[in-house]
C-alpha positions as a Markdown table, in Angstrom:
| # | Residue | x | y | z |
|---|---|---|---|---|
| 1 | Met | 108.1 | 123.4 | 73.4 |
| 2 | Ala | 106.6 | 120.0 | 75.0 |
| 3 | Ala | 107.6 | 118.1 | 72.1 |
| 4 | Ser | 111.2 | 118.4 | 72.7 |
| 5 | Ser | 111.1 | 118.6 | 75.9 |
| 6 | Ala | 109.8 | 114.9 | 76.0 |
| 7 | Glu | 112.1 | 113.7 | 73.4 |
| 8 | Ser | 114.9 | 115.5 | 75.3 |
| 9 | Gln | 113.5 | 113.3 | 78.0 |
| 10 | Ser | 114.2 | 110.1 | 76.6 |
| 11 | Thr | 117.0 | 110.5 | 75.5 |
| 12 | Arg | 118.1 | 110.2 | 78.8 |
| 13 | His | 119.4 | 107.0 | 80.0 |
| 14 | Ala | 120.7 | 105.8 | 82.9 |
| 15 | Ala | 124.1 | 102.9 | 83.1 |
| 16 | Val | 124.2 | 100.2 | 85.7 |
| 17 | Val | 127.0 | 98.9 | 87.0 |
| 18 | Tyr | 126.8 | 95.3 | 88.9 |
| 19 | Asn | 128.6 | 92.6 | 90.0 |
| 20 | Pro | 127.2 | 89.5 | 88.6 |
| 21 | Val | 128.1 | 87.8 | 91.9 |
| 22 | Lys | 126.4 | 89.4 | 93.9 |
| 23 | Val | 122.6 | 90.3 | 91.7 |
| 24 | Asp | 120.2 | 88.7 | 90.4 |
| 25 | Phe | 120.6 | 90.3 | 87.0 |
| 26 | Glu | 117.5 | 89.1 | 85.6 |
| 27 | Ala | 115.4 | 90.7 | 88.5 |
| 28 | Leu | 117.7 | 93.3 | 88.5 |
| 29 | Lys | 117.6 | 94.3 | 84.7 |
| 30 | Ala | 113.6 | 93.3 | 84.7 |
| 31 | Ser | 113.2 | 96.6 | 87.8 |
| 32 | Val | 115.4 | 99.3 | 85.9 |
| 33 | Asp | 113.8 | 98.1 | 82.8 |
| 34 | Glu | 110.3 | 98.7 | 84.0 |
| 35 | His | 111.0 | 102.7 | 85.8 |
| 36 | Ala | 112.9 | 103.2 | 83.0 |
| 37 | Arg | 110.2 | 103.2 | 80.6 |
| 38 | Ala | 107.9 | 105.2 | 83.3 |
| 39 | Ala | 110.1 | 108.2 | 83.9 |
| 40 | Gly | 109.5 | 108.2 | 79.4 |
| 41 | Trp | 114.2 | 107.8 | 80.5 |
| 42 | Gly | 115.6 | 105.4 | 76.8 |
| 43 | Glu | 116.9 | 102.3 | 77.3 |
| 44 | Ser | 119.4 | 102.2 | 80.0 |
| 45 | Arg | 123.0 | 100.3 | 79.7 |
| 46 | Phe | 124.4 | 97.7 | 81.9 |
| 47 | Tyr | 127.9 | 97.1 | 83.0 |
| 48 | Glu | 129.5 | 94.8 | 84.5 |
| 49 | Thr | 131.9 | 94.4 | 87.1 |
| 50 | Ser | 135.1 | 91.7 | 86.8 |
| 51 | Val | 137.7 | 90.8 | 89.4 |
| 52 | Glu | 139.6 | 92.9 | 87.2 |
| 53 | Asp | 137.9 | 96.0 | 87.3 |
| 54 | Pro | 135.0 | 96.0 | 90.0 |
| 55 | Gly | 134.0 | 99.0 | 88.7 |
| 56 | Gly | 135.7 | 101.7 | 88.3 |
| 57 | Gly | 136.2 | 101.2 | 84.4 |
| 58 | Gln | 132.7 | 101.0 | 83.6 |
| 59 | Thr | 131.2 | 103.7 | 85.2 |
| 60 | Lys | 133.9 | 105.7 | 83.2 |
| 61 | Gln | 132.4 | 104.4 | 80.1 |
| 62 | Ala | 129.2 | 105.0 | 81.7 |
| 63 | Ile | 130.0 | 108.6 | 82.1 |
| 64 | Glu | 131.5 | 109.5 | 78.4 |
| 65 | Glu | 128.5 | 107.5 | 76.8 |
| 66 | Gly | 126.3 | 109.6 | 78.5 |
| 67 | Ala | 124.5 | 108.7 | 81.6 |
| 68 | Ala | 122.5 | 110.7 | 83.4 |
| 69 | Val | 122.6 | 108.9 | 86.2 |
| 70 | Val | 124.7 | 105.9 | 86.9 |
| 71 | Met | 123.2 | 102.9 | 89.5 |
| 72 | Ala | 125.8 | 100.8 | 91.9 |
| 73 | Ala | 124.9 | 97.2 | 92.3 |
| 74 | Gly | 126.8 | 95.2 | 94.1 |
| 75 | Gly | 128.4 | 94.8 | 97.6 |
| 76 | Asp | 130.3 | 98.1 | 99.2 |
| 77 | Gly | 133.6 | 97.7 | 97.1 |
| 78 | Thr | 131.3 | 98.3 | 93.9 |
| 79 | Val | 129.7 | 101.5 | 95.4 |
| 80 | Arg | 133.3 | 102.1 | 96.2 |
| 81 | Ala | 134.3 | 102.0 | 92.8 |
| 82 | Val | 132.0 | 103.5 | 91.4 |
| 83 | Ala | 132.1 | 106.2 | 93.4 |
| 84 | Glu | 135.5 | 106.9 | 92.9 |
| 85 | Ala | 134.6 | 107.2 | 89.6 |
| 86 | Leu | 131.9 | 109.8 | 89.6 |
| 87 | Arg | 134.3 | 112.0 | 91.9 |
| 88 | Gly | 133.3 | 115.2 | 90.8 |
| 89 | Ser | 131.6 | 114.9 | 87.8 |
| 90 | Asn | 128.2 | 115.7 | 88.6 |
| 91 | Val | 126.9 | 112.6 | 87.5 |
| 92 | Pro | 124.6 | 110.7 | 90.7 |
| 93 | Ile | 125.0 | 107.2 | 91.7 |
| 94 | Gly | 122.0 | 105.1 | 92.5 |
| 95 | Leu | 122.5 | 103.0 | 95.1 |
| 96 | Leu | 120.5 | 99.2 | 94.7 |
| 97 | Pro | 122.7 | 98.0 | 97.7 |
| 98 | Ser | 123.2 | 93.5 | 98.2 |
| 99 | Gly | 126.0 | 92.1 | 100.0 |
| 100 | Thr | 127.2 | 92.4 | 103.4 |
| 101 | Gly | 127.9 | 95.5 | 104.4 |
| 102 | Asn | 125.4 | 98.4 | 102.5 |
| 103 | Leu | 127.4 | 100.8 | 104.9 |
| 104 | Leu | 126.5 | 104.2 | 102.4 |
| 105 | Ala | 122.9 | 102.7 | 102.3 |
| 106 | Arg | 122.8 | 102.7 | 106.1 |
| 107 | Asn | 124.5 | 105.1 | 106.6 |
| 108 | Leu | 121.9 | 107.7 | 104.6 |
| 109 | Lys | 118.7 | 105.3 | 105.4 |
| 110 | Leu | 118.5 | 104.6 | 102.6 |
| 111 | Thr | 115.8 | 100.9 | 101.4 |
| 112 | Leu | 118.6 | 97.7 | 102.0 |
| 113 | Asp | 115.8 | 95.3 | 100.8 |
| 114 | Arg | 113.9 | 95.9 | 98.2 |
| 115 | Leu | 115.3 | 96.5 | 94.6 |
| 116 | Asp | 112.1 | 98.3 | 93.4 |
| 117 | Glu | 112.1 | 100.8 | 96.1 |
| 118 | Ser | 116.2 | 101.7 | 95.0 |
| 119 | Val | 115.5 | 101.4 | 91.8 |
| 120 | Ala | 112.7 | 104.3 | 91.7 |
| 121 | Thr | 114.7 | 106.1 | 93.9 |
| 122 | Ala | 117.6 | 106.3 | 90.9 |
| 123 | Phe | 115.0 | 107.8 | 88.6 |
| 124 | Glu | 112.8 | 109.8 | 90.0 |
| 125 | Gly | 115.0 | 110.8 | 93.1 |
| 126 | Val | 116.4 | 114.1 | 94.1 |
| 127 | Asp | 120.6 | 115.0 | 94.1 |
| 128 | Arg | 121.9 | 114.4 | 97.5 |
| 129 | Ala | 125.6 | 116.1 | 97.7 |
| 130 | Ile | 128.6 | 114.4 | 100.5 |
| 131 | Asp | 131.9 | 114.2 | 101.0 |
| 132 | Leu | 133.9 | 111.8 | 100.2 |
| 133 | Gly | 137.2 | 110.7 | 101.3 |
| 134 | Val | 140.2 | 110.2 | 99.1 |
| 135 | Ala | 143.4 | 108.7 | 100.9 |
| 136 | Thr | 146.5 | 108.3 | 99.6 |
| 137 | Ala | 149.1 | 105.1 | 100.9 |
| 138 | Glu | 152.6 | 105.0 | 100.5 |
| 139 | Arg | 153.7 | 101.6 | 100.0 |
| 140 | Glu | 156.5 | 99.9 | 101.9 |
| 141 | Asp | 158.7 | 100.1 | 98.4 |
| 142 | Gly | 158.0 | 104.1 | 98.7 |
| 143 | Ser | 155.1 | 103.8 | 96.1 |
| 144 | Arg | 152.1 | 105.8 | 96.4 |
| 145 | Ser | 148.4 | 105.4 | 95.2 |
| 146 | Glu | 144.8 | 106.9 | 95.9 |
| 147 | His | 140.9 | 105.6 | 96.7 |
| 148 | Ala | 138.2 | 107.4 | 97.2 |
| 149 | Phe | 136.0 | 105.8 | 99.7 |
| 150 | Leu | 132.9 | 106.7 | 101.3 |
| 151 | Val | 132.7 | 105.1 | 104.9 |
| 152 | Met | 136.0 | 104.9 | 106.9 |
| 153 | Ala | 139.4 | 103.9 | 106.5 |
| 154 | Gly | 141.0 | 102.2 | 109.4 |
| 155 | Leu | 144.9 | 100.5 | 110.3 |
| 156 | Gly | 145.1 | 97.9 | 112.7 |
| 157 | Leu | 142.6 | 95.4 | 114.7 |
| 158 | Asp | 140.3 | 96.1 | 111.3 |
| 159 | Ala | 142.7 | 95.7 | 108.7 |
| 160 | Lys | 143.5 | 92.6 | 110.0 |
| 161 | Met | 140.6 | 91.1 | 110.9 |
| 162 | Leu | 139.4 | 92.0 | 107.3 |
| 163 | Ala | 142.6 | 90.6 | 105.6 |
| 164 | Asn | 141.7 | 86.7 | 107.8 |
| 165 | Thr | 138.4 | 86.5 | 106.8 |
| 166 | Asn | 137.4 | 83.8 | 104.3 |
| 167 | Asp | 135.9 | 85.1 | 100.6 |
| 168 | Asp | 133.7 | 82.1 | 100.1 |
| 169 | Leu | 132.7 | 81.8 | 103.9 |
| 170 | Lys | 131.6 | 85.8 | 104.4 |
| 171 | Ala | 130.0 | 85.3 | 100.6 |
| 172 | Lys | 127.6 | 82.5 | 102.0 |
| 173 | Val | 126.9 | 83.7 | 105.7 |
| 174 | Gly | 127.9 | 87.6 | 105.5 |
| 175 | Trp | 128.7 | 88.8 | 109.2 |
| 176 | Ile | 129.3 | 85.6 | 110.8 |
| 177 | Ala | 132.2 | 85.5 | 109.0 |
| 178 | Tyr | 133.8 | 88.1 | 110.6 |
| 179 | Val | 133.9 | 86.5 | 113.9 |
| 180 | Asp | 136.7 | 83.7 | 113.2 |
| 181 | Ala | 139.2 | 86.4 | 111.5 |
| 182 | Ile | 138.2 | 88.5 | 114.3 |
| 183 | Val | 139.3 | 86.3 | 116.9 |
| 184 | Lys | 142.4 | 86.2 | 115.2 |
| 185 | Ala | 143.0 | 89.6 | 115.2 |
| 186 | Leu | 142.8 | 89.0 | 119.1 |
| 187 | Arg | 145.6 | 87.4 | 119.2 |
| 188 | Asp | 147.6 | 89.4 | 117.7 |
| 189 | Lys | 149.2 | 91.5 | 120.3 |
| 190 | Asn | 151.3 | 94.1 | 118.0 |
| 191 | Arg | 150.1 | 97.5 | 118.9 |
| 192 | Leu | 150.5 | 100.3 | 115.8 |
| 193 | Arg | 152.9 | 102.9 | 116.9 |
| 194 | Met | 152.3 | 105.8 | 114.9 |
| 195 | Arg | 152.9 | 109.6 | 114.5 |
| 196 | Val | 149.5 | 111.6 | 113.7 |
| 197 | Lys | 148.7 | 115.2 | 112.3 |
| 198 | Val | 145.4 | 116.3 | 112.1 |
| 199 | Asp | 144.9 | 119.5 | 109.9 |
| 200 | Asn | 148.0 | 121.9 | 111.3 |
| 201 | Ser | 148.2 | 120.9 | 114.3 |
| 202 | Ala | 151.6 | 119.4 | 115.4 |
| 203 | Pro | 152.2 | 115.7 | 114.9 |
| 204 | Arg | 152.6 | 113.8 | 118.5 |
| 205 | Val | 153.1 | 110.2 | 118.8 |
| 206 | Leu | 150.3 | 107.5 | 119.1 |
| 207 | Gln | 150.0 | 103.8 | 120.4 |
| 208 | Ala | 146.6 | 102.3 | 119.2 |
| 209 | His | 145.5 | 98.5 | 118.6 |
| 210 | Thr | 143.4 | 100.3 | 115.9 |
| 211 | Ile | 142.4 | 103.8 | 114.3 |
| 212 | Leu | 139.7 | 104.6 | 112.2 |
| 213 | Ile | 139.1 | 107.6 | 110.2 |
| 214 | Gly | 135.3 | 108.2 | 109.5 |
| 215 | Asn | 133.3 | 109.8 | 106.8 |
| 216 | Cys | 130.4 | 108.0 | 108.3 |
| 217 | Gly | 129.6 | 106.5 | 111.9 |
| 218 | Leu | 127.3 | 103.5 | 111.5 |
| 219 | Leu | 128.7 | 100.0 | 110.7 |
| 220 | Pro | 127.2 | 96.4 | 110.3 |
| 221 | Ala | 125.2 | 94.8 | 112.4 |
| 222 | Asn | 124.0 | 99.0 | 113.4 |
| 223 | Val | 127.2 | 99.7 | 115.1 |
| 224 | Leu | 126.8 | 103.1 | 115.6 |
| 225 | Leu | 130.9 | 104.0 | 116.1 |
| 226 | Leu | 131.7 | 107.7 | 115.4 |
| 227 | Pro | 127.8 | 109.3 | 116.6 |
| 228 | Asp | 129.1 | 112.3 | 115.6 |
| 229 | Ala | 129.8 | 111.7 | 112.5 |
| 230 | Ala | 127.7 | 113.4 | 109.5 |
| 231 | Val | 129.0 | 112.4 | 106.0 |
| 232 | Asp | 128.4 | 116.0 | 104.5 |
| 233 | Asp | 129.7 | 118.1 | 107.1 |
| 234 | Gly | 133.5 | 118.5 | 105.7 |
| 235 | Ile | 135.2 | 116.9 | 108.7 |
| 236 | Phe | 136.6 | 113.5 | 109.3 |
| 237 | Asp | 135.4 | 111.7 | 112.6 |
| 238 | Val | 138.4 | 109.8 | 113.6 |
| 239 | Val | 138.8 | 107.7 | 116.7 |
| 240 | Ala | 141.9 | 105.1 | 117.6 |
| 241 | Leu | 141.4 | 102.0 | 120.1 |
| 242 | Arg | 143.6 | 101.7 | 122.9 |
| 243 | Pro | 142.2 | 98.2 | 125.2 |
| 244 | Glu | 144.3 | 96.6 | 128.1 |
| 245 | Gly | 143.0 | 93.5 | 127.9 |
| 246 | Leu | 139.9 | 92.7 | 129.1 |
| 247 | Met | 138.3 | 95.0 | 130.7 |
| 248 | Gly | 140.0 | 97.6 | 128.1 |
| 249 | Trp | 137.9 | 95.8 | 125.4 |
| 250 | Leu | 134.6 | 96.0 | 128.1 |
| 251 | Gln | 134.8 | 99.3 | 128.4 |
| 252 | Ile | 135.0 | 99.8 | 124.3 |
| 253 | Trp | 132.2 | 97.6 | 124.2 |
| 254 | Thr | 130.2 | 99.6 | 126.7 |
| 255 | Lys | 130.9 | 102.3 | 125.0 |
| 256 | Val | 130.4 | 101.6 | 121.5 |
| 257 | Ile | 127.0 | 98.9 | 121.7 |
| 258 | Trp | 125.8 | 100.8 | 125.0 |
| 259 | Glu | 125.6 | 104.0 | 125.2 |
| 260 | Asn | 126.7 | 104.4 | 121.3 |
| 261 | Gly | 123.6 | 101.7 | 120.3 |
| 262 | Ile | 121.4 | 102.2 | 122.5 |
| 263 | Leu | 121.5 | 104.6 | 125.2 |
| 264 | Arg | 122.6 | 107.4 | 122.3 |
| 265 | Arg | 119.1 | 107.4 | 120.3 |
| 266 | Thr | 116.9 | 108.4 | 122.7 |
| 267 | Glu | 115.5 | 111.4 | 125.0 |
| 268 | Val | 115.6 | 109.0 | 127.6 |
| 269 | Gly | 119.0 | 108.1 | 127.0 |
| 270 | Arg | 120.9 | 110.8 | 126.2 |
| 271 | Lys | 119.8 | 112.2 | 130.0 |
| 272 | Ile | 120.8 | 109.0 | 131.4 |
| 273 | Met | 123.5 | 109.4 | 130.0 |
| 274 | Gly | 124.5 | 112.6 | 131.1 |
| 275 | Asp | 127.6 | 114.1 | 130.5 |
| 276 | Arg | 130.2 | 111.3 | 131.0 |
| 277 | Lys | 133.3 | 111.6 | 130.5 |
| 278 | Glu | 135.6 | 109.9 | 127.1 |
| 279 | Val | 137.0 | 106.7 | 128.7 |
| 280 | Arg | 140.6 | 106.1 | 128.0 |
| 281 | Thr | 140.0 | 103.0 | 126.0 |
| 282 | Leu | 138.8 | 105.4 | 122.8 |
| 283 | Arg | 139.8 | 108.8 | 121.8 |
| 284 | Tyr | 138.7 | 110.3 | 119.3 |
| 285 | Met | 139.4 | 113.3 | 116.7 |
| 286 | Lys | 138.3 | 115.5 | 114.1 |
| 287 | Gly | 139.7 | 117.3 | 111.4 |
| 288 | Lys | 140.2 | 117.6 | 107.4 |
| 289 | Ser | 142.6 | 115.6 | 107.6 |
| 290 | Ile | 144.8 | 113.4 | 108.9 |
| 291 | Thr | 148.1 | 112.0 | 108.2 |
| 292 | Leu | 149.8 | 108.8 | 109.5 |
| 293 | Arg | 153.3 | 108.3 | 109.7 |
| 294 | Leu | 153.8 | 104.3 | 110.8 |
| 295 | Glu | 156.8 | 103.0 | 112.6 |
| 296 | Arg | 156.3 | 99.6 | 110.5 |
| 297 | Ala | 153.9 | 98.8 | 107.6 |
| 298 | Gln | 151.0 | 97.9 | 108.3 |
| 299 | Glu | 147.2 | 96.3 | 106.5 |
| 300 | Phe | 144.9 | 99.4 | 105.7 |
| 301 | Glu | 141.1 | 98.8 | 104.7 |
| 302 | Leu | 138.5 | 101.3 | 102.9 |
| 303 | Asp | 135.0 | 101.3 | 103.5 |
| 304 | Gly | 135.5 | 97.5 | 104.0 |
| 305 | Asp | 137.9 | 95.7 | 101.6 |
| 306 | Ala | 141.7 | 95.4 | 102.2 |
| 307 | Phe | 144.1 | 97.3 | 100.3 |
| 308 | Gly | 147.3 | 95.8 | 101.5 |
| 309 | His | 150.0 | 97.0 | 103.4 |
| 310 | Val | 151.4 | 101.3 | 104.2 |
| 311 | Arg | 153.9 | 102.8 | 105.6 |
| 312 | Ala | 152.0 | 105.8 | 105.6 |
| 313 | Leu | 148.8 | 107.3 | 105.3 |
| 314 | Arg | 147.3 | 110.4 | 104.9 |
| 315 | Ala | 143.5 | 110.9 | 104.3 |
| 316 | Val | 141.9 | 114.9 | 103.2 |
| 317 | Val | 137.4 | 115.3 | 103.1 |
| 318 | Asp | 136.7 | 116.2 | 99.5 |
| 319 | Pro | 134.1 | 117.9 | 100.8 |
| 320 | Gly | 130.8 | 117.7 | 98.0 |
| 321 | Ala | 132.4 | 115.6 | 96.0 |
| 322 | Leu | 129.4 | 112.7 | 95.3 |
| 323 | Lys | 126.2 | 113.3 | 94.6 |
| 324 | Val | 123.8 | 110.4 | 95.5 |
| 325 | Lys | 120.0 | 109.7 | 94.7 |
| 326 | Val | 117.7 | 110.4 | 97.3 |
| 327 | Pro | 114.0 | 110.2 | 97.5 |
| 328 | Ala | 112.3 | 113.3 | 97.5 |
| 329 | Asp | 111.0 | 113.4 | 101.0 |
| 330 | Ser | 114.0 | 112.8 | 102.8 |
| 331 | Val | 116.0 | 115.8 | 102.6 |
């Protein structure tokens, strides 16, 4: 029986879907091979992403070839594509963060910049089931497409900021590249006008600069935008930003950066906050599904990547649809 178990262990193999632009392949392969040998697994298989296929097709191939775990090595786009293909497969994802965002790893409090620790977790960690968001986008020509997301879907200023970001500059200096894009987006005075339906509630009209549908609450630079969001609660946390001029943006800054980002993180800070009322420039909602029908087509984004224009967007939670490898002592 012991020999059979050892033989079964040695035939298990990991797959690594990696973005060659984001990772040092030689260092990645050396680390994966070393940990595979230490765990008694068979030889790992590596799948390179491309502009045409950022990871979905490679992941499906890895599943068909019997991978016991699929590691995503790259930025948020690679992680999202791999997770979308793994949805409901029962094959876990191992996160090997790279790039500028690493949003899911941040929200799960995983290692961001230590490759060996991340690889070790992919082989030796335990599975944690988390929710996926599933967004159905209706385009201007009436066509529809479905996409999974892990952290957030956004319309308005958030998506315009991404669309205005120079990709080459982002690759060189990371989130500093968004400064110029933010300035351009803030000059846009157009508001989103839409009909919003959350779960089975009656549709209502809403105007906002930006609306974000969150599966997680933490953004890059440690900004806690949705403090009540949890990746495994089966519910979206939604926020609409509705500033009126400079004072409105200052209210949002105070709420998000000062209250959520600093006060809320400590017991003393929470006492200082007390029972403060929500500011009118931020409107929070919760639900398992949300449907947005826009007055005119707008750009939208998923997990930090621009996805073009939509006239309508419907997002639903797929509870526990993805298994993520996390350290055993973190659950």
